[in-house]
C-alpha positions, 0 to 999 in steps of 0.5 A: 365938449364937441356936439356929436350928431347922430344922422339916420334914415329909417322906414317902418323898422320901429323896433329896430330903430328904438333899440338904436336910440336906447343904445346911443343914450346909453353912451358915456357922451352925452353932448349928442343930438339925433337926426332921423329922416323917416321915409314914410313909416306908418308903423307907429315910429313917430309916437315911439320917436317923441318919447325921446329928447334930442331928436330932430325927427322929419317924417316924409310922406313917401319914401324918397330912398335911403340915400336921399333921406340920408343926406336930408338927415346929414344936412340937418345935423348941427355937430361938429362930429357927424356919425352915420348909423343905420336905423338897426346899427348902434355904436358900442358902449364907450365907442363915442368917446374914443371917436371924440377923442380920435378926432382931437387929431386935426389930421383925422377927417374920417373913421368907420366903426368895426362892423359886427354880424348881429346874428353871427357875431362875426367881425365884417371889418376893421375896427375904427379905420382911420381916414386922413385928410391928406389923402392918406388912408390906413384902410380902403374900406368904408360902409354906410352903417 
């Protein structure tokens, strides 16, 4: 079973972040780590994160921006499969098992989740758009979350 690394950046979104962490722990796939880089939160995020195991948490003294923080988190990942999340986004139940199965195909290098608008429950993009390693794509869209 491959190690999956969930990585994300956050700043002062303790409620959203905890909901995301809980959703990760509800997955049926259990071989994972969570890597979080915090852009200087002052809302109790550090204390909340300590309640959960398998989290590699870095608290920065200042906000370096979402993209640099996300890149820092990605560099800390140890998994064979990396899953980028926003602090207010989470994978649907059983989706991580499906991702691990898809990555058994060596021609797959990148996939993207179907993205739903939380407030309107509208599907925004395609489900598991597959990006193949030989510059062949099924979908040209990629989202950071």
